[in-house]
C-alpha positions in Angstrom: -0.1 0.1 -0.1 1.5 3.5 -0.5 1.6 6.0 2.2 -1.5 8.4 2.7 -1.6 11.7 1.6 -3.3 13.2 4.8 -4.0 16.0 2.8 -7.0 13.7 1.4 -9.9 13.3 3.7 -9.9 9.6 4.8 -13.7 7.9 3.9 -15.7 5.1 3.5 -18.6 4.5 1.1 -17.6 6.3 -1.8 -17.4 5.7 -5.3 -14.0 5.9 -7.7 -13.9 5.2 -11.4 -10.3 5.7 -13.8 -10.9 8.1 -16.9 -8.9 6.5 -19.5 -8.6 10.0 -21.0 -6.4 10.8 -19.1 -5.2 8.1 -17.0 -6.9 9.4 -13.6 -8.8 7.8 -10.9 -11.7 10.0 -9.7 -13.1 9.6 -6.3 -16.7 10.9 -5.3 -18.3 11.8 -1.9 -18.2 8.9 1.1 -18.5 9.9 4.7 -16.7 10.1 7.5 -16.8 8.3 11.6 -19.2 10.6 12.1 -21.4 9.8 9.5 -20.8 13.7 8.1 -21.5 13.2 4.3 -19.3 14.6 1.4 -19.7 15.9 -2.0 -16.1 16.8 -3.3 -14.3 14.9 -6.1 -10.3 13.4 -5.6 -8.4 13.3 -8.5 -5.5 10.7 -8.5 -3.1 10.4 -11.8 -2.5 6.7 -11.8 0.5 7.0 -14.1 2.8 9.3 -11.5 0.6 7.8 -8.3 0.0 11.6 -7.1 -3.0 13.0 -6.0 -4.0 16.4 -7.5 -3.8 18.6 -4.3 -5.4 21.1 -4.3 -8.0 20.1 -7.1 -11.2 22.2 -7.3 -14.0 21.0 -10.5 -16.1 23.7 -11.8 -19.9 23.9 -12.0 -22.5 22.9 -9.5 -21.5 19.9 -7.5 -24.5 17.6 -6.3 -25.1 17.3 -2.5 -23.5 15.6 -0.1 -24.0 11.5 0.1 -22.8 8.2 1.2 -23.8 4.7 -0.5 -23.9 6.1 -4.0 -23.1 5.2 -6.9 -20.8 6.6 -10.1 -20.3 4.7 -13.8 -18.0 6.2 -16.3 -20.2 6.5 -20.0 -18.6 6.0 -22.7 -18.4 9.7 -23.7 -16.2 10.3 -20.8 -18.9 11.5 -18.2 -19.5 10.1 -14.6 -23.3 9.8 -13.8 -23.8 9.6 -10.2 -27.1 8.1 -8.5 -28.6 7.8 -5.1 -26.8 7.5 -2.3 -27.9 9.1 1.2 -26.5 12.0 3.8 -26.7 11.8 7.2 -30.8 12.0 7.7 -32.4 10.3 4.0 -32.0 8.5 0.8 -31.8 9.9 -2.6 -32.9 9.1 -6.1 -31.5 12.0 -7.9 -28.8 11.7 -11.3 -25.9 14.1 -11.3 -23.8 14.3 -14.2 -19.7 15.3 -14.4 -17.3 16.1 -17.4 -13.9 14.3 -17.0 -12.4 16.1 -20.2 -12.8 19.8 -18.2 -13.9 18.4 -14.8 -16.9 20.5 -14.6 -20.6 19.4 -13.4 -23.0 19.4 -15.9 -26.8 20.7 -15.5 -28.8 16.9 -16.3 -32.6 16.8 -17.3 -33.6 12.9 -16.8 -37.5 12.0 -18.3 -39.6 9.1 -16.5 -40.1 7.6 -13.3 -36.9 7.6 -11.6 -36.2 4.8 -9.0 -37.3 4.8 -5.7 -34.4 6.8 -3.3 -32.2 4.5 -2.0 -28.3 3.6 -1.1 -26.0 0.9 -1.3 -27.1 -0.1 -4.4 -24.7 -1.6 -7.7 -24.5 0.5 -11.0 -22.9 -0.5 -14.1 -23.0 0.9 -18.0 -23.8 -2.0 -20.8 -21.9 -0.7 -23.6 -23.8 -2.6 -26.4 -27.2 -1.1 -25.0 -25.3 2.3 -24.0 -27.8 2.5 -20.6 -26.6 2.9 -16.9 -28.1 -0.6 -15.1 -29.3 0.0 -11.3 -29.5 -2.8 -9.0 -30.5 -3.9 -5.5 -30.2 -1.1 -2.5 -32.2 -0.1 0.6 -34.0 2.6 2.0 -34.3 4.7 5.0 -36.4 2.3 6.6 -34.2 -0.3 5.6 -36.4 -2.3 3.1 -34.3 -4.3 0.7 -34.4 -4.1 -3.4 -34.2 -6.5 -5.7 -35.7 -4.0 -8.7 -33.6 -3.5 -12.2 -33.8 0.3 -13.3 -32.2 1.1 -17.1 -31.4 4.7 -17.5 -30.8 5.6 -21.3 -27.3 7.2 -22.0 -28.8 8.7 -24.9 -31.9 10.3 -23.6 -31.7 10.0 -19.7 -34.4 8.6 -19.5 -35.2 5.9 -17.2 -37.4 3.0 -17.7 -38.1 0.0 -15.4 -37.7 -3.2 -18.1 -40.1 -5.9 -18.0 -37.3 -9.2 -17.2 -37.1 -12.9 -17.6 -36.0 -16.0 -15.5 -35.3 -15.9 -11.7 -35.1 -12.6 -10.2 -32.4 -12.5 -6.9 -32.8 -11.5 -3.4 -33.1 -8.6 -2.1 -29.7 -7.0 -1.3 -27.5 -3.9 -0.6 -23.6 -2.9 -0.6 -23.1 -6.2 -2.8 -21.3 -5.6 -6.0 -21.7 -5.7 -9.6 -19.4 -6.0 -12.5 -20.1 -5.9 -16.5 -18.4 -8.5 -18.9 -17.2 -8.2 -22.5 -20.2 -11.2 -22.8 -23.2 -8.4 -22.2 -24.1 -9.5 -18.8 -24.3 -8.1 -15.2 -22.5 -10.2 -12.4 -23.0 -9.5 -8.8 -21.8 -10.9 -6.1 -22.9 -11.2 -2.3 -24.1 -8.1 0.1 -26.1 -8.0 2.7 -29.9 -8.3 3.9 -31.3 -10.2 6.0 -29.1 -13.1 5.7 -26.1 -13.4 4.9 -25.7 -13.6 1.0 -22.8 -15.4 -1.5 -25.0 -15.9 -4.5 -23.2 -14.8 -7.4 -26.6 -13.9 -10.0 -26.3 -12.7 -13.2 -28.4 -10.8 -16.0 -28.2 -11.1 -19.5 -28.6 -7.1 -20.9 -29.6 -8.4 -24.5 -32.5 -11.1 -23.5 -33.2 -9.2 -19.9 -33.0 -12.7 -18.2 -31.9 -13.1 -14.5 -30.0 -16.6 -13.8 -27.9 -17.7 -11.0 -24.6 -18.9 -11.2 -24.2 -23.0 -10.1 -19.9 -22.2 -8.8 -17.8 -25.0 -7.8 -15.0 -24.6 -5.2 -14.4 -23.4 -1.7 -16.6 -20.2 -1.6 -15.6 -16.9 -0.1 -17.3 -15.8 3.1 -20.6 -14.2 2.2 -19.5 -10.8 2.4 -20.9 -6.9 2.2 -18.9 -3.7 2.0 -16.6 -5.4 -0.5 -15.6 -4.4 -4.4 -15.3 -6.2 -7.1 -13.6 -5.7 -11.0 -13.7 -7.4 -14.6 -10.3 -9.2 -14.7 -8.6 -9.8 -18.4 -8.6 -13.0 -17.3 -11.8 -13.7 -17.2 -12.6 -13.5 -13.4 -14.9 -11.1 -11.2 -11.5 -10.3 -8.9 -13.1 -10.0 -5.7 -11.5 -7.9 -2.8 -12.0 -7.3 0.7 -15.7 -6.5 2.7 -17.2 -7.4 6.0 -17.8 -10.9 6.6 -21.7 -11.6 7.3 -20.8 -14.5 9.3 -18.0 -13.1 11.9 -18.6 -9.4 11.1 -14.9 -9.1 10.7 -13.0 -7.5 8.0 -11.1 -9.4 5.4 -8.5 -8.8 2.8 -8.8 -11.5 0.7 -8.8 -11.8 -3.0 -10.8 -14.1 -4.7 -11.5 -15.0 -8.5 -15.0 -16.6 -10.0 -13.6 -17.4 -13.3 -16.8 -16.5 -15.7 -15.8 -19.4 -18.0 -16.2 -22.8 -15.8 -18.0 -20.8 -13.0 -15.5 -21.9 -9.6 -14.1 -20.0 -7.1 -10.3 -20.1 -6.0 -8.7 -17.5 -3.6 -5.6 -15.7 -5.3 -2.4 -15.2 -3.2 -0.8 -11.7 -4.2 2.8 -11.2 -3.9 5.4 -8.7 -3.5 4.9 -5.7 -1.2 2.7 -7.2 1.7 -1.1 -7.7 1.6 -3.2 -4.9 1.3 -4.8 -4.0 4.8 -7.8 -4.9 6.0 -11.1 -3.0 4.7 -14.9 -2.6 4.0 -16.8 0.3 2.1 -13.7 1.0 0.1 -13.7 2.1 -3.5 -12.0 0.1 -6.3 -11.4 1.1 -10.1 -9.3 -1.4 -12.9 -6.7 1.2 -14.8 -6.0 0.6 -19.0 -3.0 -1.1 -17.2 -4.8 -4.1 -16.0 -4.5 -2.8 -12.5 -7.1 -2.9 -9.8 -6.8 0.3 -7.0 -8.4 0.4 -3.8 -8.4 3.9 -1.6 -9.7 4.0 1.6 -12.7 2.4 3.7 -12.6 1.3 7.1 -9.5 -0.5 7.9 -10.5 -2.0 11.6 -9.3 -5.4 11.8 -11.0 -6.1 14.9 -15.1 -7.2 15.0 -17.8 -4.6 13.7 -21.5 -4.7 14.5 -23.5 -6.0 11.0 -24.7 -2.4 10.4 -21.9 0.2 10.8 -22.7 3.5 11.7 -21.8 6.5 12.7 -18.8 4.5 15.5 -15.3 5.7 16.2 -13.6 3.2 13.7 -10.2 3.3 12.2 -11.0 5.2 8.5 -8.2 4.9 5.7 -7.1 7.3 3.0 -4.1 4.9 1.8 -4.5 3.9 -2.2 -2.9 0.4 -3.1 -3.0 -1.1 -6.3 -2.9 -5.2 -7.3 -2.0 -6.1 -10.9 -4.9 -8.5 -12.2 -3.1 -10.6 -14.2 0.4 -11.6 -12.5 -1.6 -11.1 -8.7 1.5 -8.6 -7.6 1.2 -6.1 -5.5 2.2 -3.2 -7.3 5.0 -0.3 -6.1 4.5 3.2 -6.3 6.7 3.6 -9.5 5.2 0.8 -11.2 2.5 2.8 -12.8 5.3 4.8 -15.1 7.6 1.6 -15.7 3.9 -0.2 -17.1 3.7 2.9 -19.7 7.4 3.4 -20.7 7.8 -0.4 -21.4 4.4 -0.5 -23.1 5.4 2.5 -25.1 8.7 1.5 -26.2 7.6 -2.2 -27.2 4.7 -0.4 -29.2 7.3 1.6 -30.8 9.4 -0.9 -31.8 7.0 -3.4 -32.6 5.0 -0.6 -34.9 8.2 0.5 -37.0 9.1 -3.0 -37.4 5.8 -4.0 -39.2 6.4 -0.4 -41.5 9.8 -1.9 -42.0 8.5 -5.3 -43.0 6.1 -3.9 -45.3 8.8 -0.9 -46.9 11.4 -4.0 -47.6 8.8 -5.9 -49.4 7.9 -3.2 -51.2 11.0 -2.4 -52.7 11.9 -6.0 -53.0 8.3 -6.1 -55.2 9.7 -2.7 -57.5 13.3 -4.6 -57.7 11.3 -7.7 -59.3 8.9 -5.8 -61.6 11.7 -3.7 -62.8 14.5 -7.2 -63.1 10.7 -8.1 -65.5 10.6 -5.0 -67.5 14.8 -4.9 -68.0 14.6 -8.6 -69.4 11.3 -7.6 -71.7 13.0 -4.5 -73.5 16.2 -6.8 -73.9 14.2 -9.5 -75.4 12.1 -7.2 -77.6 14.9 -4.9 -79.1 18.2 -6.7 -78.6 19.3 -3.5 -77.7 21.8 -3.5 -74.7 20.2 -3.8 -71.1 19.8 -1.1 -69.5 21.5 0.0 -66.6 21.0 -1.5 -62.9 20.7 0.6 -60.3 24.4 1.9 -59.2 25.7 0.9 -55.4 25.7 4.4 -54.6 22.0 4.6 -54.9 21.8 1.6 -53.3 23.8 2.7 -50.7 21.5 6.2 -50.5 18.1 4.0 -50.2 19.5 2.2 -47.5 20.6 5.5 -45.7 16.9 6.9 -46.2 15.5 3.5 -44.7 17.5 3.6 -41.2 16.8 7.5 -40.9 13.0 6.6 -41.0 13.5 3.7 -38.6 15.4 5.9 -36.1 12.6 8.7 -36.6 10.0 6.1 -35.6 11.8 5.3 -32.4 12.6 8.5 -31.5 9.5 8.7 -28.2 9.6 12.7 -28.9 8.5 11.9 -32.8 4.9 13.4 -33.5 2.6 10.4 -33.5 0.3 11.5 -36.0 3.5 10.8 -39.0 3.1 7.7 -40.3 6.2 5.9 -41.5 6.8 6.1 -44.8 
């Protein structure tokens, strides 16, 4: 884990998303130990592993809240829905431009979901909608309904569903897979939950995964991301059995539907935490921030009691299961950039060499045809000096394409 930045407020029940446009992570909202809710935005550079301090977005921010949801849209916006302040739940939608770092006005139509917190939300690229599932209201009534917000029109809809609807729940996790399925795990309700419902976005059908292998403890207030290895990777949370804060990493294989516990290496384990945030970077890194950090027993309904809140950042490589160091992001970018530049230059070089060879074969064939027709002296061949000049031109082009400071809009020619 990185050392905490004392200029960043410790918090729990906040949200985090990654902005691939500028390689940053955005944190919104949350609450402290006294249930004082926030509405600030924190911005973290995932390349340099540094917070933007101070950071003051423009526009009118939504009201303070925790237990809300936040998603990144395909047009570089952050959508915030619902949540709770110290007195009541919400069902409003807020819109944030991640390119200009500006809160924007939004007009939403249709009947919205009932106010709630502790729900989940994901974006479906195939249908360009935000799907909201579950949550709990002010009277501690748990939901198992599913709502859709059209991201083209910002219109709410409660779609007609097929299959077996999952049990009501809150403080669960949900991810969207490349197979156009939303997969959920765990959460809390009147009884411990450790099931894995999945929802097919295209057929609008619920199904309950039948999983094998040792199962993780039932938990809530954990986090989950989709791994490029085809896993749902789950971290931390509060055990619904022992009521202790966890630091386990579990993988649900979405091809074979079996659970395995990961064994991270390097840099020491994540600190136990719950109510934290998690985001996946373009470099297949899982980033955890903040949360409730007690390793002692906690009550099932965590309220404003004096607990150990965190403001540190932890990074976990989803491919290698390595806990990453603070400069690992920079090294990944440098290595990927150099490798990609060399690979592109080699591809262009091979194409150029093949093109030159084809031209020379065509010229030789034409020379032979001309000699046979005219019986004249053969056409002069390319002089050694011309060949040397052509070779020098090719090497200069390769050097230009390997230059990390070159203009990427200029192609190898």
